[in-house]
VMD Tcl script that draws the C-alpha trace (Angstrom):
set ca {
  {-0.08 0.11 0.05}
  {2.79 2.37 0.93}
  {4.59 1.62 -2.24}
  {1.42 2.35 -4.41}
  {1.13 5.51 -2.54}
  {4.66 6.61 -3.26}
  {4.33 5.63 -6.90}
  {0.96 7.69 -7.22}
  {2.79 10.55 -5.69}
  {5.87 10.19 -7.87}
  {3.45 9.93 -10.87}
  {1.67 13.13 -9.85}
  {4.95 15.13 -9.53}
  {6.31 13.90 -12.76}
  {2.83 14.82 -14.64}
  {2.86 18.34 -12.94}
  {6.57 18.76 -14.10}
  {5.60 17.78 -17.63}
  {2.77 20.12 -17.78}
  {5.01 22.87 -16.57}
  {7.38 22.08 -19.44}
  {4.72 21.90 -21.99}
  {3.34 25.31 -21.22}
  {6.60 26.89 -22.18}
  {8.03 27.18 -25.61}
  {11.40 26.93 -26.65}
  {13.57 29.60 -28.24}
  {13.13 28.23 -31.80}
  {9.52 28.14 -31.74}
  {9.28 31.83 -30.12}
  {11.66 32.72 -33.00}
  {9.43 31.58 -35.58}
  {5.95 32.58 -33.89}
  {6.94 36.27 -33.16}
  {7.71 37.25 -36.71}
  {4.42 35.70 -38.01}
  {2.39 37.67 -35.44}
  {4.09 40.86 -36.72}
  {3.79 39.90 -40.41}
  {0.06 39.25 -39.87}
  {-0.22 42.58 -38.11}
  {1.32 44.48 -40.84}
  {-1.01 42.95 -43.42}
  {-4.02 43.83 -41.30}
  {-2.92 47.44 -40.76}
  {-2.39 47.85 -44.26}
  {-5.92 46.58 -45.00}
  {-7.60 48.53 -42.18}
  {-5.96 51.88 -42.97}
  {-9.22 53.53 -43.49}
  {-11.00 52.06 -40.29}
  {-9.35 53.22 -37.03}
  {-11.53 51.22 -34.77}
  {-10.61 47.92 -36.61}
  {-7.02 48.97 -36.45}
  {-7.23 49.50 -32.89}
  {-8.71 45.91 -32.55}
  {-5.92 44.50 -34.56}
  {-3.16 46.36 -32.65}
  {-4.85 45.09 -29.27}
  {-5.16 41.43 -30.65}
  {-1.62 41.38 -31.70}
  {-0.50 42.81 -28.40}
  {-2.41 39.88 -26.60}
  {-0.88 37.35 -28.81}
  {2.77 38.83 -28.06}
  {1.91 38.80 -24.43}
  {0.70 35.20 -24.51}
  {3.95 34.39 -26.50}
  {6.15 36.20 -23.93}
  {4.38 34.31 -21.02}
  {5.19 31.02 -22.57}
  {8.94 31.94 -23.72}
  {11.48 30.27 -21.84}
  {14.18 32.59 -23.13}
  {14.33 35.67 -21.05}
  {15.73 38.01 -23.70}
  {12.83 36.98 -26.17}
  {10.43 37.43 -23.21}
  {11.41 40.78 -22.20}
  {11.62 42.00 -25.99}
  {8.21 40.67 -26.69}
  {6.80 42.14 -23.46}
  {8.08 45.54 -24.33}
  {6.72 45.26 -27.94}
  {3.31 44.18 -26.61}
  {3.21 46.91 -24.25}
  {4.02 49.49 -26.91}
  {1.42 48.06 -29.27}
  {-1.05 48.46 -26.56}
  {-0.36 51.97 -25.96}
  {-1.35 52.78 -29.63}
  {-4.67 54.30 -30.05}
  {-5.94 55.46 -33.69}
  {-8.48 57.96 -33.43}
  {-8.68 59.04 -37.10}
  {-7.96 57.92 -40.56}
  {-5.39 60.57 -40.55}
  {-3.74 58.78 -37.57}
  {-3.65 55.47 -39.36}
  {-0.59 56.53 -41.48}
  {1.44 57.62 -38.50}
  {0.30 54.26 -36.77}
  {1.58 52.37 -39.54}
  {4.94 54.05 -39.50}
  {5.17 53.75 -35.75}
  {4.37 50.03 -35.66}
  {6.89 49.55 -38.43}
  {9.48 51.34 -36.68}
  {8.78 49.52 -33.42}
  {8.79 46.12 -35.26}
  {12.18 46.79 -36.76}
  {13.66 47.40 -33.54}
  {11.94 44.34 -31.88}
  {13.03 42.04 -34.89}
  {16.59 43.20 -34.42}
  {16.44 42.32 -30.73}
  {14.79 38.99 -31.66}
  {17.40 38.29 -34.19}
  {20.16 38.53 -31.71}
  {18.44 36.58 -29.27}
  {17.66 33.74 -31.73}
  {21.12 33.39 -33.08}
}
mol new
graphics top color blue
foreach p $ca { graphics top sphere $p radius 0.5 }
foreach p [lrange $ca 0 end-1] q [lrange $ca 1 end] { graphics top cylinder $p $q radius 0.2 }
display resetview
């Protein structure tokens, strides 16, 4: 009976440990996912240039995806850079069609900086 309890406890510890491991992503996966999120965002912003409200939603959705990625990233450099970009995207608020052009430029600039940090972390 004691042996069965010990084996059950050991299995529970192992399963808990495995679920913790599975909730993080490795550096290679983060290095692939982050640029895809940003590529998708760039395409969305271009498509939504005449719709500030939809542009704000696209920015918020991308910030949420980046936050999720950062939360799962096992590499601290990638996590910090991704958190920072998500925070910057979350601060952007497009109020008019005229602001849309400035927003696209700001996001492009922030993305270039982030991708440079990501490239360094991924090599």
